[in-house]
Each structure stands twice: as structure tokens, then as C-alpha cells.
N, C-alpha and C positions, 0 to 999 in steps of 0.2 A: 893677461890683459891688465893694464894698469888701472887702478881705481882713482877717480877724481875726488878731490876734497870738495865738500859742500861749500857753496859760495859764502854762506854766513860764517862758517868756520875759517875759511881762507881769509876773510876780512879781519878776523881776530889777530892773526899773525902780523898784520900790518900796523897794529895800534902803536907799538913803541916807536915806529919810524915816521908817523904822520905828523908833519909840522903844522903849527897853528892850533893844535888841540890843547896845548899845555901852557899854563901860566909859568912864569920864571921859577917859582919855588914849588910847583905842583909835582908830586911824585908820579912817575910813570908806572902803570900796572906791571907787577913783577911777572916773571915767566910762570910762576906757580898760579897766580891769579888768572892769567890767560889760559893756561893749561886746564884749570878747573872749569872755566867758561866753555872751552872746547869740548871737554868731556860731557858736560851737561847737554850742549847742543847735539853732539854726536849721538848720545843716548836717545835723543828724541827726533833725530833727523827724519824718520819715517812719518811722524806726526807733523813735523814742520812742513814737509812736502804734501802730505795728505790734506792738511787743512789750509794749504796755500799761504803759509806764513813765512815766505822767503824774503819778504821786504821788511827789513828792520833797520832802525838807526843803531849803530854800534859806536860807542864813544867812551873814552876814559873819563873818570872824574875822581880826583884826589886819590889815585892809586887803585880805584875800583874799575871794573868793567861794567858798563850799563848797556843792555840790549833792549831796545824799546820798539814795540809794535803798536801802531796807531791805526785805527780804522773807525770811521764814523764816530760814534760816541763811546767807543771802547779803547782801552789802553792796557797793555800788558808789558811789564818791565821786569826783566831778570837782572838782579844786582849781584855781582860777585865782588865782595869787598876784600881788601888786603888782609883784614883780620876778621875772625868770626865766620859764620856760615853764610852761604848764598841764600837769597830770599827772592820771592816773587811779589810784586805789587801789581794789583789789578784794579781798574776803575771803569765804571759804567754809569753814565748819566749823573756824574757828581758824587756817586757813592764809591768808596774805595775799601779795599781789604788787603791785608798783608798775609802771605802764606810763607811760613818759615820752613816748611817741609818741602825741599826741592828734590823730590824723588821723580823718577821717570813717570810714574802714574800721575802725580800731582801736576807736573809740567804738561804732560800730554792732555790731561783733562782741561787745563786752562787754555791750551792752544785750541782745543775743540770749542771751548766757550768763546774764545776770542773770534773764531771763524764764524760764529753764529750757528754752529751745528748742534750744540747741546746747551742746556741751561747750566749755569754755574752752580755748584753745590757748595754748601758751607764748608769752610776749611778750618 
């Protein structure tokens, strides 16, 4: 039986070919940046589905990949930069926080928080 690629992960592979996203001199995310974003999403695909976080904006920015979830007064953004480590930015009611530890546990916890299922813990 063939396995299907999760829709969010499938959209990542399209980034280098999507016209209209890039300024003339803007770098396109490298294969390594896209692969890192895929690995992070793949590691948490069960939480993405469980917490119904399948709808996200995915777009490049200056060689990075940004994956952004917005719901009511909450926002969760996964940033995979071309240099340095990925990080998570999360905001609720005007208060924001940065999480530099992008482990499966921290990402799953923030997906749960984003869904409204659990309270966000300090990171």
C-alpha cells in the first residue's frame, strides 16, 4: 500500500516553483531548508492532525521557510532559516514568545496550545 504525503509537507516541495512569491533578488529556500521543514512537520504530523492544524500559510521569505497558523487571537509560526536553527514564534492577545528549542515535544505542545486544548507553558 502506498503512503500519501501529508498535504502540508507536499506544499513545501512546491515552494521553489511558485511564481509571484519572490522579489527579483530574493533567495529561494534551499533544498536543505525545505528538507529541514519537512522533517519537522513529518515528526509532528500526528499532532498536526490530532489538533486539526492542517490549515497553514506556507511561504518563503529571504531564503527561509515560514509556516504560519492563525486562529482567532492565536498565531503560531515555524521559521526555518537558511542559516542557524529553526525556531517557533507564538502570539496570543498581543503577547508573544520565541521558542528556540524546536523539538517534537515543544512543537507538539505548541500545536496543542494553538488548538486551545491545553494552556501554553513557559519555554
